[in-house]
N, CA, C and O of each residue as an XYZ file, in Angstrom:
292
protein
N      21.229     -3.944     -8.386
C      20.473     -3.021     -8.585
C      20.716     -1.736     -8.099
O      20.982     -1.434     -6.935
N      20.579     -0.787     -9.338
C      20.602      0.447     -9.010
C      19.168      0.996     -8.682
O      18.171      0.444     -9.148
N      19.092      2.077     -7.884
C      18.212      3.052     -6.980
C      17.098      3.056     -7.958
O      15.906      2.884     -7.706
N      17.875      3.364     -9.573
C      16.934      3.801    -10.661
C      16.193      2.412    -10.910
O      15.071      2.550    -11.398
N      16.526      1.340    -10.715
C      15.932      0.326    -11.114
C      14.974     -0.207    -10.301
O      13.909     -0.638    -10.745
N      15.408     -0.214     -8.608
C      14.821     -0.075     -7.576
C      13.330      0.427     -7.563
O      12.320     -0.158     -7.173
N      13.481      1.634     -8.082
C      12.254      2.704     -8.083
C      11.285      2.286     -8.934
O      10.088      2.555     -8.839
N      11.941      1.461     -9.973
C      10.929      1.153    -11.198
C      10.299      0.248    -10.713
O       9.099      0.477    -10.559
N      10.817     -1.099    -10.288
C      10.490     -2.149     -9.748
C       8.916     -1.801     -8.553
O       7.688     -1.887     -8.582
N       9.986     -1.403     -7.660
C       8.786     -0.418     -6.656
C       7.756      0.395     -6.571
O       6.969      0.517     -5.633
N       7.792      1.125     -7.903
C       6.718      1.684     -8.561
C       5.483      0.720     -8.895
O       4.427      1.022     -8.341
N       5.482     -0.202     -9.582
C       5.199     -0.982    -10.085
C       4.791     -2.010     -9.150
O       4.406     -2.888     -9.921
N       4.666     -2.360     -8.232
C       4.638     -3.455     -7.091
C       3.652     -2.602     -6.527
O       2.477     -2.857     -6.791
N       3.909     -1.682     -5.832
C       3.131     -0.603     -5.484
C       1.782     -0.105     -6.035
O       0.827      0.299     -5.372
N       1.866     -0.190     -7.122
C       0.575      0.310     -7.713
C      -0.272     -1.280     -7.989
O      -1.488     -1.363     -7.817
N       0.467     -2.328     -8.377
C      -0.362     -3.599     -7.848
C      -0.721     -3.593     -6.631
O      -1.947     -3.516     -6.542
N      -0.146     -3.645     -5.556
C      -0.711     -3.865     -4.334
C      -1.708     -2.982     -4.065
O      -2.833     -3.369     -3.752
N      -1.371     -1.673     -4.165
C      -2.683     -0.361     -4.193
C      -3.997     -0.951     -4.765
O      -5.013     -1.018     -4.074
N      -3.957     -1.280     -5.758
C      -4.851     -1.737     -6.535
C      -5.743     -3.048     -6.226
O      -6.960     -3.098     -6.399
N      -4.908     -4.138     -5.721
C      -5.718     -5.154     -5.200
C      -6.284     -5.259     -3.875
O      -7.215     -5.929     -3.426
N      -5.354     -4.290     -3.280
C      -5.568     -4.249     -1.776
C      -7.327     -2.977     -1.542
O      -8.124     -2.975     -0.603
N      -7.324     -2.322     -2.497
C      -8.556     -1.428     -2.830
C      -9.965     -2.159     -3.318
O     -11.073     -1.963     -2.817
N      -9.693     -2.933     -4.276
C     -10.449     -4.213     -4.421
C     -10.906     -4.845     -3.347
O     -12.116     -4.791     -3.124
N     -10.038     -5.573     -2.462
C     -10.275     -6.672     -1.570
C     -11.163     -5.874      0.013
O     -11.946     -6.431      0.784
N     -10.583     -4.251      0.044
C     -11.345     -3.613      0.872
C     -12.749     -3.198      0.535
O     -13.498     -2.712      1.382
N     -13.161     -3.437     -0.962
C     -14.489     -3.212     -0.990
C     -15.365     -3.848     -1.011
O     -16.565     -3.584     -0.934
N     -14.449     -5.402     -1.193
C     -15.328     -6.480     -0.849
C     -15.412     -7.001     -0.113
O     -16.269     -7.884     -0.088
N     -14.391     -6.728      1.171
C     -14.683     -7.295      2.403
C     -15.868     -6.220      3.415
O     -16.484     -6.576      4.419
N     -15.895     -4.867      2.743
C     -16.690     -3.716      3.202
C     -18.109     -4.011      2.866
O     -18.983     -4.008      3.732
N     -18.365     -4.291      1.488
C     -19.379     -5.072      0.985
C     -20.368     -6.452      1.539
O     -21.581     -6.664      1.524
N     -19.225     -7.202      1.998
C     -19.619     -8.443      2.096
C     -19.901     -8.648      3.570
O     -20.442     -9.593      4.144
N     -19.428     -7.591      4.003
C     -20.104     -8.139      6.046
C     -20.523     -6.756      6.091
O     -19.958     -6.058      6.932
N     -21.625     -6.081      5.165
C     -22.492     -5.248      5.476
C     -22.259     -3.969      6.245
O     -23.156     -3.379      6.847
N     -20.805     -3.515      6.179
C     -20.664     -2.169      6.931
C     -21.243     -0.989      6.435
O     -21.152      0.090      7.021
N     -22.098     -1.236      4.904
C     -22.804     -0.247      4.547
C     -23.954      0.103      5.500
O     -24.305      1.274      5.643
N     -24.418     -0.698      6.014
C     -25.314     -0.178      7.238
C     -25.165      0.240      8.700
O     -26.075      0.253      9.528
N     -23.824      0.598      8.911
C     -23.326      1.214      9.937
C     -23.631      2.357     10.095
O     -23.936      2.917      9.042
N     -23.696      3.123     11.213
C     -23.938      4.727     11.287
C     -22.835      5.166     10.635
O     -21.908      4.395     10.384
N     -22.815      6.635     10.242
C     -21.843      7.097      9.307
C     -20.707      7.615      9.906
O     -19.757      7.891      9.173
N     -20.610      7.828     11.281
C     -19.301      7.683     12.439
C     -18.703      6.744     11.967
O     -17.710      6.985     11.280
N     -19.101      5.445     12.179
C     -18.478      4.356     12.309
C     -17.603      4.025     11.113
O     -16.403      3.764     11.034
N     -18.605      4.120     10.172
C     -18.274      3.959      8.462
C     -17.188      5.265      8.328
O     -16.388      5.204      7.394
N     -17.151      6.163      9.019
C     -15.909      7.337      8.654
C     -14.728      6.519      9.124
O     -13.900      6.190      8.276
N     -14.571      6.179     10.297
C     -13.834      5.555     10.865
C     -12.826      3.797     10.532
O     -11.639      3.482     10.611
N     -14.003      3.117     10.188
C     -13.899      2.405      9.294
C     -12.705      2.416      7.946
O     -11.604      1.876      7.838
N     -13.459      3.242      7.076
C     -12.993      3.756      6.155
C     -11.518      4.498      6.264
O     -10.676      4.504      5.366
N     -11.426      4.950      7.206
C      -9.964      6.177      7.500
C      -8.935      4.844      7.797
O      -7.834      4.802      7.247
N      -9.273      4.045      8.476
C      -8.237      3.195      9.110
C      -7.849      2.192      8.085
O      -6.690      1.828      7.885
N      -9.156      1.667      7.296
C      -8.737      0.820      5.998
C      -8.131      1.509      4.874
O      -7.704      0.780      3.979
N      -7.950      3.301      4.673
C      -7.594      4.119      3.823
C      -6.069      4.194      3.816
O      -5.293      4.385      2.880
N      -5.840      3.979      5.202
C      -4.406      4.034      5.873
C      -3.600      2.846      5.719
O      -2.402      2.895      5.441
N      -4.091      2.043      5.854
C      -3.507      0.580      6.443
C      -2.676      0.226      5.413
O      -1.624     -0.254      5.836
N      -2.779      0.302      3.818
C      -1.726     -0.004      2.809
C      -0.587      0.757      3.002
O       0.179      0.694      2.041
N      -0.261      1.368      3.804
C       1.081      1.735      4.207
C       1.902      1.022      4.903
O       3.131      1.013      4.837
N       1.175      0.388      5.611
C       2.534     -0.185      6.898
C       3.180     -1.313      5.754
O       4.372     -1.229      5.456
N       2.373     -2.283      5.192
C       3.073     -3.066      4.419
C       3.788     -3.188      3.265
O       4.183     -4.220      2.722
N       3.981     -1.558      2.788
C       4.519     -1.010      1.884
C       6.040     -0.132      2.373
O       6.737      0.598      1.668
N       6.231     -0.525      3.867
C       7.173      0.851      3.896
C       8.671      0.146      4.087
O       9.740      0.645      4.438
N       8.312     -1.227      3.709
C      10.132     -1.747      4.243
C       9.849     -1.938      2.276
O      10.962     -1.761      1.780
N       9.040     -2.153      1.393
C       9.760     -1.809     -0.173
C       9.938     -0.581     -0.026
O      11.151     -0.400     -0.132
N       9.317      0.571      0.197
C       9.672      1.724      0.260
C      11.389      2.366      0.762
O      12.155      3.142      0.192
N      11.483      1.644      2.016
C      12.439      1.456      2.378
C      13.664      1.103      1.437
O      14.530      1.970      1.324
N      13.772      0.259      0.952
C      14.406     -0.647     -0.326
C      14.600      0.119     -1.353
O      15.745      0.330     -1.754
N      13.640      0.599     -1.879
C      13.511      1.441     -3.145
C      14.732      2.630     -2.802
O      15.772      2.767     -3.446
N      14.356      3.342     -1.757
C      15.313      4.535     -1.113
C      16.690      4.323     -0.943
O      17.531      5.204     -1.120
N      16.916      3.268     -0.631
C      18.524      2.583      0.097
C      19.385      3.072     -1.256
O      18.966      3.045     -2.413
N      20.596      3.491     -0.838
C      21.604      4.419     -1.846
C      22.185      2.920     -2.498
O      21.984      1.753     -2.161
N      22.958      3.511     -3.538
C      23.250      2.488     -4.577
C      24.704      2.055     -3.547
O      25.208      2.714     -2.637
N      25.019      1.001     -3.978
C      26.435      0.416     -3.124
C      27.517      0.615     -4.213
O      27.574      0.021     -5.290
N      28.686      1.912     -3.561
C      29.469      1.973     -4.405
C      30.818      0.867     -4.557
O      31.106      0.334     -3.486
N      31.570      0.508     -5.596
C      32.020     -0.539     -5.757
C      33.700      0.009     -6.029
O      33.970      0.906     -6.827
N      34.249     -0.382     -5.586
C      35.913      0.323     -5.570
C      35.809     -0.130     -6.806
O      35.073     -1.015     -7.244
N      37.010      0.884     -7.628
C      37.525      0.362     -9.213
C      36.752      0.970    -10.334
O      37.023      0.679    -11.499
């Protein structure tokens, strides 16, 4: 698969993941009553959850950026 194809597949996968992740975080935060916590704690929770999506996507991003295999011939 060429880098261009990997980037297309990876971009679609990332968009789907981020949308599902965002919805899941909203459900978890609302379901556990975290909206009643103090403002500082809410800020920390939203900050951590807002950046946590990056970790599971790092292997996908690395895969997308891998150079094309050069075949002889």
